C-alpha positions as CSV (number, residue, x, y, z in Angstrom):
1,M,-21.1,-19.5,9.9
2,W,-19.8,-18.1,6.7
3,T,-21.3,-14.8,7.5
4,L,-19.4,-14.5,10.6
5,V,-16.1,-15.3,9.0
6,L,-16.9,-12.7,6.4
7,V,-17.7,-10.1,9.0
8,F,-14.6,-10.9,10.8
9,V,-12.3,-10.4,7.8
10,L,-14.0,-7.2,7.0
11,M,-13.4,-5.9,10.7
12,M,-9.8,-6.8,10.3
13,Q,-9.6,-5.0,7.0
14,E,-11.1,-1.8,8.1
15,P,-8.5,-0.6,10.7
16,M,-5.8,-1.1,8.1
17,R,-7.8,1.1,5.7
18,E,-8.7,3.7,8.2
19,Q,-5.1,4.0,9.3
20,F,-3.9,4.5,5.8
21,L,-6.6,7.2,5.3
22,N,-5.7,9.0,8.4
23,I,-2.0,9.0,6.9
24,K,-3.3,10.6,3.8
25,R,-5.4,13.1,5.4
26,G,-2.2,14.2,7.5
27,L,-0.1,14.3,4.1
28,L,-2.8,16.4,2.4
29,G,-3.5,18.7,5.4
30,E,-2.2,22.2,6.2
31,D,0.9,20.6,8.0
32,G,1.4,18.2,5.0
33,D,5.1,19.1,4.4
34,R,6.0,18.7,8.3
35,Y,3.8,15.4,8.5
36,W,5.9,14.0,5.5
37,A,9.1,15.0,7.1
38,N,8.2,12.9,10.3
39,L,6.9,9.9,8.1
40,K,9.7,9.6,5.7
41,D,11.9,6.7,6.2
42,A,9.7,5.2,8.8
43,E,8.5,1.7,8.5
44,M,4.7,1.6,8.2
45,P,2.2,-0.9,9.8
46,V,0.8,-3.7,7.6
47,F,-1.6,-2.3,5.0
48,R,-3.9,-4.1,2.5
49,G,-4.9,-3.1,-0.9
50,K,-5.7,-4.3,-4.4
51,V,-3.2,-4.6,-7.5
52,V,-3.8,-1.9,-10.0
53,S,-0.8,-2.6,-12.1
54,A,2.7,-4.4,-11.5
55,S,6.2,-4.3,-13.3
56,L,8.1,-7.3,-12.2
57,N,11.5,-7.7,-13.9
58,Q,15.2,-7.8,-13.2
59,G,15.5,-4.1,-12.3
60,V,13.2,-2.2,-10.0
61,N,10.0,-4.1,-9.5
62,R,6.9,-1.9,-8.6
63,I,3.3,-2.8,-7.8
64,R,0.8,0.2,-7.9
65,I,-1.8,-0.8,-5.3
66,S,-5.3,0.8,-4.4
67,I,-6.3,1.2,-0.9
68,E,-8.9,3.8,-0.9
69,K,-10.7,3.5,-4.3
70,D,-10.5,0.4,-6.5
71,G,-8.8,0.9,-9.6
72,V,-7.1,4.1,-8.5
73,A,-3.6,3.6,-7.3
74,D,-2.6,5.5,-4.0
75,V,0.4,3.5,-3.2
76,N,3.6,2.5,-5.2
77,L,5.3,-0.4,-3.7
78,F,8.9,-1.0,-5.1
79,S,11.9,-3.1,-4.4
80,L,15.3,-3.7,-6.1
81,K,14.8,-7.5,-5.0
82,P,12.3,-9.6,-6.7
83,M,8.9,-9.2,-4.6
84,C,6.5,-11.7,-6.6
85,Q,6.6,-13.9,-9.6
86,S,3.4,-12.3,-10.5
87,A,0.6,-10.0,-9.2
88,A,-2.6,-10.1,-10.9
89,V,-4.6,-6.8,-11.3
90,G,-7.5,-7.0,-8.6
91,S,-5.9,-9.4,-6.3
92,E,-5.4,-8.3,-2.7
93,L,-1.7,-8.0,-1.0
94,D,-0.9,-7.2,2.4
95,F,2.4,-5.3,2.6
96,V,4.9,-3.6,5.1
97,G,7.0,-1.0,3.6
98,V,9.2,2.1,4.4
99,A,8.1,5.5,3.5
100,R,10.2,6.7,0.5
101,E,8.3,8.9,-2.0
102,F,5.1,11.2,-1.9
103,S,3.1,13.0,-4.5
104,K,0.1,15.1,-3.5
105,D,-1.3,15.6,-7.1
106,P,-2.1,12.8,-8.0
107,F,-1.8,11.5,-4.5
108,L,0.7,8.5,-4.4
109,L,2.7,7.1,-1.5
110,G,5.7,5.2,-2.3
111,F,6.9,2.3,-0.1
112,E,10.1,0.4,-0.2
113,A,8.8,-3.1,0.2
114,V,9.7,-4.9,3.4
115,R,7.1,-7.8,3.4
116,I,4.4,-8.9,1.0
117,Q,1.7,-11.5,1.3
118,G,-0.8,-12.3,-1.2
119,C,1.5,-13.3,-4.2
120,P,3.5,-16.1,-5.5
121,K,7.1,-15.8,-4.7
């Protein structure tokens, strides 16, 4: 029974990860600038990643998240409003955000947080 549950959970995670990797390939590809022009300010689907670091205070709240490779941030999730009370390194978060920032090297995609699940509010 638990094996079946684990397989189902992994199957649900893979499309989120693959969709993010497709976006990353588009941004790093030949037409990356045009791709970014179409992506910028768009609300993205739900993605799941692991917390690499978090700065949660009274100003801008930021959580760096890894999706492709554990420990390497490829997402910067930010908000002027409180997102979480805490976000432990290595914990998993599901999030929806609006694409606002992009850096090719090192690769980092910045999202303004719309919804976050997986951390205490």
